[in-house]
GUTIMI-708154 format. One record per atom (N, C-alpha, C, O, CB): residue number from 1; atom name; x, y, z. Coordinates in steps of 0.1 Angstrom, whole numbers, plus 5000, padded with zeros to 4 digits. Glycine has a CB too. Example, Ala and Ser with C-alpha at 12.3 -4.5 7.8 and 13.67 -1.06 7.14 Angstrom:
! GUTIMI-708154
  num  atomo    xx    yy    zz
    1      N  5132  4943  5078
    1     CA  5123  4955  5078
    1      C  5132  4967  5078
    1      O  5142  4967  5085
    1     CB  5113  4955  5090
    2      N  5128  4978  5071
    2     CA  5137  4989  5071
    2      C  5129  5000  5079
    2      O  5134  5011  5080
    2     CB  5141  4994  5057
This chain:
! GUTIMI-708154
  num  atomo    xx    yy    zz
    1      N  3592  4225  0549
    1     CA  3578  4231  0549
    1      C  3568  4219  0548
    1      O  3570  4210  0540
    1     CB  3576  4241  0537
    2      N  3559  4220  0557
    2     CA  3548  4210  0557
    2      C  3536  4215  0549
    2      O  3532  4226  0551
    2     CB  3544  4207  0572
    3      N  3530  4206  0541
    3     CA  3518  4209  0533
    3      C  3507  4200  0538
    3      O  3509  4188  0538
    3     CB  3521  4208  0518
    4      N  3496  4206  0541
    4     CA  3484  4199  0546
    4      C  3473  4202  0536
    4      O  3469  4214  0534
    4     CB  3480  4203  0561
    5      N  3467  4192  0530
    5     CA  3457  4193  0520
    5      C  3444  4189  0526
    5      O  3442  4178  0531
    5     CB  3460  4185  0507
    6      N  3434  4198  0525
    6     CA  3421  4196  0531
    6      C  3410  4198  0520
    6      O  3412  4205  0511
    6     CB  3418  4206  0543
    7      N  3399  4191  0522
    7     CA  3387  4193  0513
    7      C  3376  4198  0523
    7      O  3373  4191  0532
    7     CB  3383  4179  0505
    8      N  3371  4209  0520
    8     CA  3361  4215  0529
    8      C  3349  4219  0521
    8      O  3350  4222  0509
    8     CB  3366  4227  0537
    9      N  3337  4218  0527
    9     CA  3325  4222  0520
    9      C  3322  4237  0525
    9      O  3321  4240  0537
    9     CB  3313  4213  0524
   10      N  3320  4245  0515
   10     CA  3316  4259  0518
   10      C  3303  4260  0527
   10      O  3294  4252  0524
   10     CB  3315  4267  0506
   11      N  3304  4268  0537
   11     CA  3292  4270  0545
   11      C  3291  4261  0557
   11      O  3285  4264  0567
   11     CB  3280  4269  0537
   12      N  3297  4249  0556
   12     CA  3296  4239  0566
   12      C  3310  4233  0569
   12      O  3312  4221  0566
   12     CB  3286  4228  0562
   13      N  3319  4240  0574
   13     CA  3332  4235  0577
   13      C  3332  4226  0589
   13      O  3327  4229  0600
   13     CB  3342  4247  0579
   14      N  3337  4214  0587
   14     CA  3338  4204  0598
   14      C  3351  4207  0606
   14      O  3362  4202  0602
   14     CB  3338  4189  0592
   15      N  3349  4214  0617
   15     CA  3360  4219  0625
   15      C  3368  4207  0630
   15      O  3380  4207  0630
   15     CB  3356  4228  0636
   16      N  3361  4197  0635
   16     CA  3368  4185  0641
   16      C  3377  4178  0631
   16      O  3388  4175  0634
   16     CB  3358  4176  0647
   17      N  3372  4177  0619
   17     CA  3380  4170  0609
   17      C  3393  4178  0605
   17      O  3404  4173  0604
   17     CB  3372  4168  0596
   18      N  3391  4192  0605
   18     CA  3403  4200  0602
   18      C  3413  4200  0613
   18      O  3425  4199  0611
   18     CB  3398  4215  0599
   19      N  3407  4201  0626
   19     CA  3416  4200  0637
   19      C  3425  4188  0637
   19      O  3437  4188  0641
   19     CB  3408  4201  0650
   20      N  3419  4176  0634
   20     CA  3426  4164  0634
   20      C  3438  4164  0623
   20      O  3449  4160  0626
   20     CB  3417  4152  0630
   21      N  3435  4170  0612
   21     CA  3445  4171  0601
   21      C  3456  4181  0604
   21      O  3467  4179  0599
   21     CB  3439  4173  0588
   22      N  3453  4191  0611
   22     CA  3463  4201  0614
   22      C  3467  4202  0628
   22      O  3473  4212  0633
   22     CB  3459  4215  0609
   23      N  3465  4191  0635
   23     CA  3468  4190  0649
   23      C  3483  4192  0651
   23      O  3492  4188  0644
   23     CB  3464  4176  0655
   24      N  3486  4200  0662
   24     CA  3500  4202  0665
   24      C  3506  4214  0657
   24      O  3518  4218  0660
   24     CB  3508  4190  0662
   25      N  3499  4220  0648
   25     CA  3503  4231  0641
   25      C  3501  4244  0649
   25      O  3491  4247  0655
   25     CB  3496  4232  0627
   26      N  3512  4252  0649
   26     CA  3511  4265  0656
   26      C  3500  4274  0649
   26      O  3499  4273  0637
   26     CB  3525  4272  0656
   27      N  3493  4282  0656
   27     CA  3483  4290  0651
   27      C  3470  4283  0645
   27      O  3464  4287  0636
   27     CB  3488  4299  0639
   28      N  3468  4271  0651
   28     CA  3457  4262  0647
   28      C  3444  4270  0647
   28      O  3436  4269  0637
   28     CB  3456  4250  0656
   29      N  3441  4278  0657
   29     CA  3428  4285  0658
   29      C  3427  4296  0647
   29      O  3416  4298  0641
   29     CB  3426  4291  0671
   30      N  3438  4303  0645
   30     CA  3438  4313  0634
   30      C  3436  4307  0620
   30      O  3429  4313  0612
   30     CB  3451  4321  0635
   31      N  3442  4296  0618
   31     CA  3441  4289  0605
   31      C  3427  4285  0603
   31      O  3421  4287  0593
   31     CB  3451  4277  0604
   32      N  3421  4279  0613
   32     CA  3407  4274  0613
   32      C  3397  4285  0610
   32      O  3388  4284  0602
   32     CB  3403  4267  0626
   33      N  3399  4296  0617
   33     CA  3390  4308  0615
   33      C  3392  4314  0601
   33      O  3382  4318  0595
   33     CB  3394  4319  0626
   34      N  3404  4314  0596
   34     CA  3406  4320  0583
   34      C  3399  4311  0572
   34      O  3393  4316  0563
   34     CB  3421  4321  0580
   35      N  3400  4298  0574
   35     CA  3394  4289  0564
   35      C  3379  4291  0565
   35      O  3372  4292  0554
   35     CB  3398  4274  0567
   36      N  3373  4291  0577
   36     CA  3359  4293  0578
   36      C  3354  4306  0572
   36      O  3344  4306  0566
   36     CB  3355  4292  0593
   37      N  3361  4316  0575
   37     CA  3357  4330  0570
   37      C  3357  4330  0554
   37      O  3348  4335  0548
   37     CB  3367  4340  0575
   38      N  3367  4324  0548
   38     CA  3369  4325  0533
   38      C  3358  4316  0526
   38      O  3354  4320  0515
   38     CB  3382  4320  0529
   39      N  3353  4305  0532
   39     CA  3344  4297  0525
   39      C  3329  4297  0530
   39      O  3321  4290  0525
   39     CB  3349  4282  0526
   40      N  3327  4306  0540
   40     CA  3314  4305  0547
   40      C  3302  4309  0537
   40      O  3291  4303  0539
   40     CB  3314  4315  0558
   41      N  3304  4318  0528
   41     CA  3292  4322  0519
   41      C  3290  4313  0507
   41      O  3281  4315  0499
   41     CB  3295  4336  0515
   42      N  3299  4303  0506
   42     CA  3298  4294  0494
   42      C  3292  4280  0497
   42      O  3299  4270  0495
   42     CB  3312  4293  0487
   43      N  3281  4280  0503
   43     CA  3274  4268  0507
   43      C  3274  4257  0497
   43      O  3270  4259  0486
   43     CB  3259  4272  0511
   44      N  3279  4245  0502
   44     CA  3279  4233  0493
   44      C  3290  4232  0483
   44      O  3291  4221  0477
   44     CB  3266  4233  0486
   45      N  3298  4242  0481
   45     CA  3309  4242  0471
   45      C  3321  4235  0478
   45      O  3325  4239  0489
   45     CB  3312  4256  0466
   46      N  3326  4224  0471
   46     CA  3338  4218  0477
   46      C  3350  4226  0473
   46      O  3353  4229  0462
   46     CB  3339  4203  0472
   47      N  3358  4229  0483
   47     CA  3370  4237  0482
   47      C  3382  4229  0486
   47      O  3382  4223  0497
   47     CB  3369  4250  0489
   48      N  3392  4229  0478
   48     CA  3405  4223  0483
   48      C  3413  4234  0490
   48      O  3415  4245  0484
   48     CB  3413  4217  0470
   49      N  3417  4231  0502
   49     CA  3425  4241  0510
   49      C  3439  4235  0512
   49      O  3440  4224  0517
   49     CB  3417  4245  0523
   50      N  3449  4242  0509
   50     CA  3463  4238  0512
   50      C  3469  4247  0522
   50      O  3469  4259  0520
   50     CB  3471  4238  0499
   51      N  3473  4242  0533
   51     CA  3479  4249  0544
   51      C  3494  4246  0544
   51      O  3498  4234  0545
   51     CB  3473  4246  0558
   52      N  3502  4256  0542
   52     CA  3517  4255  0542
   52      C  3522  4260  0555
   52      O  3519  4272  0559
   52     CB  3523  4262  0530
   53      N  3529  4252  0562
   53     CA  3534  4256  0575
   53      C  3549  4254  0576
   53      O  3555  4244  0573
   53     CB  3527  4247  0586
   54      N  3556  4265  0581
   54     CA  3570  4265  0583
   54      C  3573  4276  0593
   54      O  3578  4287  0590
   54     CB  3578  4267  0570
   55      N  3569  4274  0606
   55     CA  3569  4285  0615
   55      C  3557  4293  0613
   55      O  3547  4293  0622
   55     CB  3582  4293  0614
   56      N  3556  4301  0603
   56     CA  3544  4309  0599
   56      C  3535  4299  0590
   56      O  3539  4288  0588
   56     CB  3548  4322  0591
   57      N  3524  4305  0586
   57     CA  3516  4296  0577
   57      C  3511  4304  0565
   57      O  3510  4317  0566
   57     CB  3504  4291  0585
   58      N  3507  4297  0555
   58     CA  3501  4303  0543
   58      C  3490  4294  0539
   58      O  3492  4282  0539
   58     CB  3512  4305  0531
   59      N  3478  4300  0535
   59     CA  3467  4291  0531
   59      C  3464  4295  0516
   59      O  3462  4306  0512
   59     CB  3455  4294  0540
   60      N  3462  4284  0508
   60     CA  3458  4286  0494
   60      C  3445  4279  0492
   60      O  3444  4267  0496
   60     CB  3470  4280  0485
   61      N  3436  4285  0485
   61     CA  3422  4280  0483
   61      C  3421  4276  0468
   61      O  3425  4284  0459
   61     CB  3411  4290  0487
   62      N  3415  4265  0465
   62     CA  3413  4261  0451
   62      C  3398  4257  0450
   62      O  3394  4247  0455
   62     CB  3422  4249  0447
   63      N  3391  4266  0443
   63     CA  3376  4263  0440
   63      C  3375  4256  0427
   63      O  3385  4255  0419
   63     CB  3369  4277  0439
   64      N  3363  4250  0425
   64     CA  3361  4243  0412
   64      C  3363  4253  0400
   64      O  3362  4265  0402
   64     CB  3347  4236  0411
   65      N  3364  4248  0388
   65     CA  3366  4257  0376
   65      C  3353  4264  0374
   65      O  3342  4261  0379
   65     CB  3369  4248  0364
   66      N  3354  4275  0366
   66     CA  3342  4283  0363
   66      C  3331  4274  0356
   66      O  3320  4275  0360
   66     CB  3346  4295  0353
   67      N  3336  4265  0347
   67     CA  3326  4256  0340
   67      C  3319  4247  0350
   67      O  3307  4245  0349
   67     CB  3334  4248  0330
   68      N  3327  4241  0360
   68     CA  3320  4233  0370
   68      C  3310  4240  0378
   68      O  3300  4235  0381
   68     CB  3331  4226  0379
   69      N  3314  4253  0382
   69     CA  3305  4261  0390
   69      C  3292  4264  0383
   69      O  3281  4264  0388
   69     CB  3312  4273  0395
   70      N  3294  4268  0370
   70     CA  3282  4271  0361
   70      C  3273  4259  0360
   70      O  3261  4260  0361
   70     CB  3286  4277  0348
   71      N  3279  4247  0357
   71     CA  3272  4235  0356
   71      C  3264  4232  0368
   71      O  3252  4228  0367
   71     CB  3282  4223  0352
   72      N  3270  4234  0380
   72     CA  3264  4231  0392
   72      C  3252  4241  0395
   72      O  3241  4237  0399
   72     CB  3274  4233  0404
   73      N  3254  4253  0391
   73     CA  3243  4263  0393
   73      C  3231  4260  0384
   73      O  3220  4261  0388
   73     CB  3248  4278  0389
   74      N  3234  4255  0372
   74     CA  3223  4252  0363
   74      C  3217  4238  0366
   74      O  3206  4235  0361
   74     CB  3229  4252  0348
   75      N  3224  4230  0373
   75     CA  3219  4217  0377
   75      C  3219  4207  0365
   75      O  3210  4199  0364
   75     CB  3205  4218  0383
   76      N  3228  4209  0356
   76     CA  3229  4200  0345
   76      C  3241  4191  0346
   76      O  3251  4194  0353
   76     CB  3230  4208  0332
   77      N  3240  4180  0339
   77     CA  3251  4170  0340
   77      C  3263  4175  0331
   77      O  3275  4173  0335
   77     CB  3247  4156  0335
   78      N  3260  4180  0320
   78     CA  3271  4185  0311
   78      C  3267  4199  0305
   78      O  3256  4202  0304
   78     CB  3273  4175  0299
   79      N  3277  4207  0302
   79     CA  3275  4220  0296
   79      C  3276  4218  0281
   79      O  3285  4223  0274
   79     CB  3286  4230  0301
   80      N  3267  4210  0276
   80     CA  3266  4207  0262
   80      C  3252  4205  0257
   80      O  3244  4199  0264
   80     CB  3275  4194  0259
   81      N  3248  4211  0246
   81     CA  3235  4209  0240
   81      C  3236  4196  0232
   81      O  3244  4194  0224
   81     CB  3231  4221  0231
   82      N  3226  4187  0236
   82     CA  3226  4174  0229
   82      C  3222  4175  0214
   82      O  3216  4185  0210
   82     CB  3216  4164  0236
   83      N  3226  4165  0206
   83     CA  3222  4166  0192
   83      C  3207  4166  0190
   83      O  3202  4173  0181
   83     CB  3228  4153  0185
   84      N  3200  4159  0199
   84     CA  3185  4159  0198
   84      C  3180  4174  0201
   84      O  3171  4178  0193
   84     CB  3179  4150  0208
   85      N  3185  4180  0211
   85     CA  3181  4194  0214
   85      C  3185  4204  0202
   85      O  3177  4213  0199
   85     CB  3187  4199  0227
   86      N  3197  4202  0197
   86     CA  3201  4210  0186
   86      C  3191  4209  0174
   86      O  3188  4219  0168
   86     CB  3215  4206  0181
   87      N  3187  4197  0171
   87     CA  3177  4195  0161
   87      C  3164  4202  0163
   87      O  3157  4206  0154
   87     CB  3174  4180  0159
   88      N  3161  4205  0176
   88     CA  3149  4212  0180
   88      C  3151  4227  0180
   88      O  3142  4235  0183
   88     CB  3144  4207  0193
   89      N  3163  4231  0177
   89     CA  3167  4245  0177
   89      C  3172  4251  0191
   89      O  3174  4263  0192
   89     CB  3155  4253  0173
   90      N  3174  4242  0200
   90     CA  3179  4246  0213
   90      C  3194  4249  0212
   90      O  3202  4241  0207
   90     CB  3177  4235  0224
   91      N  3198  4261  0217
   91     CA  3212  4265  0216
   91      C  3219  4266  0229
   91      O  3232  4266  0230
   91     CB  3213  4278  0209
   92      N  3212  4267  0240
   92     CA  3218  4268  0253
   92      C  3212  4258  0263
   92      O  3201  4253  0262
   92     CB  3215  4283  0259
   93      N  3220  4255  0273
   93     CA  3216  4246  0283
   93      C  3209  4253  0295
   93      O  3203  4246  0303
   93     CB  3228  4237  0288
   94      N  3211  4266  0296
   94     CA  3205  4273  0307
   94      C  3209  4288  0308
   94      O  3217  4292  0300
   94     CB  3208  4266  0320
   95      N  3203  4294  0317
   95     CA  3205  4309  0319
   95      C  3211  4311  0333
   95      O  3205  4306  0343
   95     CB  3192  4317  0317
   96      N  3221  4319  0334
   96     CA  3228  4322  0347
   96      C  3225  4337  0350
   96      O  3225  4345  0341
   96     CB  3243  4318  0347
   97      N  3223  4340  0363
   97     CA  3221  4354  0367
   97      C  3234  4361  0369
   97      O  3244  4354  0371
   97     CB  3212  4354  0379
   98      N  3234  4374  0368
   98     CA  3246  4381  0372
   98      C  3250  4379  0386
   98      O  3262  4380  0390
   98     CB  3244  4397  0369
   99      N  3240  4377  0395
   99     CA  3243  4374  0409
   99      C  3251  4361  0410
   99      O  3261  4361  0418
   99     CB  3230  4373  0417
  100      N  3248  4351  0402
  100     CA  3256  4339  0402
  100      C  3270  4341  0397
  100      O  3280  4336  0402
  100     CB  3249  4328  0394
  101      N  3271  4350  0386
  101     CA  3284  4353  0380
  101      C  3293  4360  0391
  101      O  3304  4357  0392
  101     CB  3282  4362  0368
  102      N  3286  4369  0398
  102     CA  3294  4376  0409
  102      C  3298  4367  0420
  102      O  3309  4368  0425
  102     CB  3285  4388  0415
  103      N  3290  4357  0423
  103     CA  3294  4347  0434
  103      C  3306  4339  0429
  103      O  3315  4337  0437
  103     CB  3282  4338  0437
  104      N  3306  4335  0416
  104     CA  3317  4328  0411
  104      C  3329  4337  0411
  104      O  3340  4332  0415
  104     CB  3314  4323  0397
  105      N  3328  4349  0407
  105     CA  3339  4359  0407
  105      C  3345  4361  0421
  105      O  3357  4361  0423
  105     CB  3334  4372  0402
  106      N  3336  4361  0431
  106     CA  3341  4363  0445
  106      C  3349  4350  0449
  106      O  3359  4352  0456
  106     CB  3330  4365  0455
  107      N  3345  4338  0445
  107     CA  3353  4326  0448
  107      C  3367  4327  0441
  107      O  3377  4324  0447
  107     CB  3345  4314  0443
  108      N  3367  4331  0429
  108     CA  3379  4332  0421
  108      C  3388  4343  0426
  108      O  3400  4342  0425
  108     CB  3376  4334  0406
  109      N  3382  4353  0432
  109     CA  3391  4364  0439
  109      C  3399  4358  0450
  109      O  3410  4361  0452
  109     CB  3382  4375  0443
  110      N  3392  4350  0458
  110     CA  3399  4343  0469
  110      C  3410  4334  0464
  110      O  3421  4334  0470
  110     CB  3389  4335  0478
  111      N  3407  4327  0454
  111     CA  3417  4318  0448
  111      C  3429  4325  0442
  111      O  3440  4320  0443
  111     CB  3410  4309  0438
  112      N  3427  4336  0436
  112     CA  3438  4343  0429
  112      C  3443  4355  0436
  112      O  3453  4361  0431
  112     CB  3433  4347  0415
  113      N  3438  4358  0447
  113     CA  3442  4370  0455
  113      C  3439  4383  0447
  113      O  3446  4393  0450
  113     CB  3456  4369  0459
  114      N  3430  4383  0438
  114     CA  3426  4395  0431
  114      C  3417  4404  0440
  114      O  3410  4398  0448
  114     CB  3418  4391  0417
  115      N  3419  4417  0439
  115     CA  3411  4425  0447
  115      C  3402  4435  0439
  115      O  3396  4444  0444
  115     CB  3420  4434  0456
  116      N  3400  4431  0426
  116     CA  3391  4439  0417
  116      C  3379  4431  0413
  116      O  3381  4423  0404
  116     CB  3399  4445  0405
  117      N  3368  4433  0419
  117     CA  3356  4425  0416
  117      C  3352  4426  0402
  117      O  3348  4417  0395
  117     CB  3344  4428  0425
  118      N  3351  4439  0397
  118     CA  3347  4441  0383
  118      C  3356  4434  0373
  118      O  3351  4428  0363
  118     CB  3347  4456  0380
  119      N  3369  4434  0375
  119     CA  3378  4427  0366
  119      C  3376  4412  0367
  119      O  3376  4405  0356
  119     CB  3393  4430  0371
  120      N  3373  4407  0379
  120     CA  3371  4392  0380
  120      C  3358  4388  0374
  120      O  3357  4378  0368
  120     CB  3372  4388  0395
  121      N  3348  4397  0375
  121     CA  3335  4394  0368
  121      C  3337  4393  0353
  121      O  3332  4384  0347
  121     CB  3324  4405  0372
  122      N  3344  4402  0347
  122     CA  3347  4402  0333
  122      C  3355  4389  0329
  122      O  3352  4383  0319
  122     CB  3356  4414  0329
  123      N  3364  4385  0338
  123     CA  3371  4373  0335
  123      C  3362  4361  0336
  123      O  3363  4352  0327
  123     CB  3383  4371  0346
  124      N  3353  4360  0345
  124     CA  3343  4349  0346
  124      C  3334  4349  0334
  124      O  3332  4338  0328
  124     CB  3335  4350  0359
  125      N  3329  4360  0330
  125     CA  3320  4361  0319
  125      C  3328  4357  0306
  125      O  3323  4350  0298
  125     CB  3315  4376  0317
  126      N  3341  4361  0305
  126     CA  3349  4357  0294
  126      C  3351  4342  0293
  126      O  3351  4336  0283
  126     CB  3363  4363  0295
  127      N  3352  4335  0305
  127     CA  3352  4321  0305
  127      C  3339  4314  0300
  127      O  3339  4303  0295
  127     CB  3355  4316  0319
  128      N  3328  4322  0302
  128     CA  3315  4316  0298
  128      C  3312  4318  0283
  128      O  3303  4312  0278
  128     CB  3304  4324  0306
  129      N  3321  4326  0276
  129     CA  3318  4328  0262
  129      C  3318  4315  0254
  129      O  3310  4314  0244
  129     CB  3329  4337  0256
  130      N  3326  4305  0257
  130     CA  3326  4293  0250
  130      C  3316  4283  0255
  130      O  3315  4271  0250
  130     CB  3340  4286  0251
  131      N  3308  4286  0265
  131     CA  3298  4277  0270
  131      C  3284  4280  0264
  131      O  3281  4291  0261
  131     CB  3297  4279  0286
  132      N  3276  4269  0262
  132     CA  3263  4271  0256
  132      C  3253  4276  0267
  132      O  3243  4269  0270
  132     CB  3258  4258  0249
  133      N  3255  4288  0272
  133     CA  3246  4294  0282
  133      C  3243  4308  0278
  133      O  3249  4314  0269
  133     CB  3253  4293  0296
  134      N  3233  4314  0286
  134     CA  3231  4328  0285
  134      C  3232  4333  0299
  134      O  3231  4326  0309
  134     CB  3216  4331  0279
  135      N  3235  4346  0300
  135     CA  3236  4353  0312
  135      C  3225  4364  0312
  135      O  3225  4374  0305
  135     CB  3250  4360  0315
  136      N  3215  4361  0320
  136     CA  3203  4370  0321
  136      C  3197  4372  0307
  136      O  3194  4383  0303
  136     CB  3206  4383  0327
  137      N  3197  4361  0299
  137     CA  3190  4361  0286
  137      C  3199  4365  0275
  137      O  3195  4366  0263
  137     CB  3179  4369  0286
  138      N  3212  4369  0277
  138     CA  3221  4374  0267
  138      C  3233  4364  0266
  138      O  3237  4358  0275
  138     CB  3226  4388  0270
  139      N  3238  4364  0254
  139     CA  3250  4356  0251
  139      C  3262  4363  0260
  139      O  3263  4375  0261
  139     CB  3254  4356  0236
  140      N  3271  4354  0265
  140     CA  3282  4359  0273
  140      C  3290  4370  0266
  140      O  3295  4379  0272
  140     CB  3291  4348  0278
  141      N  3292  4369  0253
  141     CA  3299  4378  0245
  141      C  3293  4392  0246
  141      O  3300  4402  0247
  141     CB  3301  4374  0231
  142      N  3279  4393  0245
  142     CA  3272  4405  0246
  142      C  3274  4411  0260
  142      O  3276  4423  0261
  142     CB  3257  4403  0243
  143      N  3273  4403  0270
  143     CA  3275  4408  0284
  143      C  3289  4413  0286
  143      O  3291  4424  0293
  143     CB  3272  4396  0294
  144      N  3299  4407  0280
  144     CA  3313  4411  0281
  144      C  3314  4425  0275
  144      O  3321  4433  0280
  144     CB  3322  4401  0274
  145      N  3308  4427  0264
  145     CA  3308  4440  0257
  145      C  3302  4451  0266
  145      O  3307  4462  0267
  145     CB  3301  4440  0243
  146      N  3291  4448  0272
  146     CA  3284  4457  0281
  146      C  3292  4461  0294
  146      O  3291  4472  0299
  146     CB  3271  4451  0286
  147      N  3301  4452  0298
  147     CA  3309  4454  0310
  147      C  3322  4462  0307
  147      O  3328  4466  0316
  147     CB  3314  4440  0315
  148      N  3324  4465  0295
  148     CA  3336  4473  0291
  148      C  3335  4488  0296
  148      O  3344  4496  0294
  148     CB  3339  4473  0276
């Protein structure tokens, strides 16, 4: 079995670069279209794509971690409140919208082959519980309770 590892940017798939790396593979056009379809709505997010070929093909997508995606959405360097900010009473580094949580959940659905958006949203919110953030002004634990 041949494994081809690609790094693609969501929303802007470089077709020529992918064609070069999977040249000679049967179903090249189908593979390319599937990759483009899965990452098209995730503009700017770097996705690792692994294509396994052995007559047929299988594609596995690996998105950044929930923490990395939240950090990127908030535009902060670290998901940590500095000691200086803590002294000022700051407890969170930022606020994330439910729309952003849903976007992260859709990425993770592709990665895990999950087909239940509500379940994946709960999982993403659960991952946020340990982060110093709020979700639409509420602590992630509160949001998790509301989602039950």
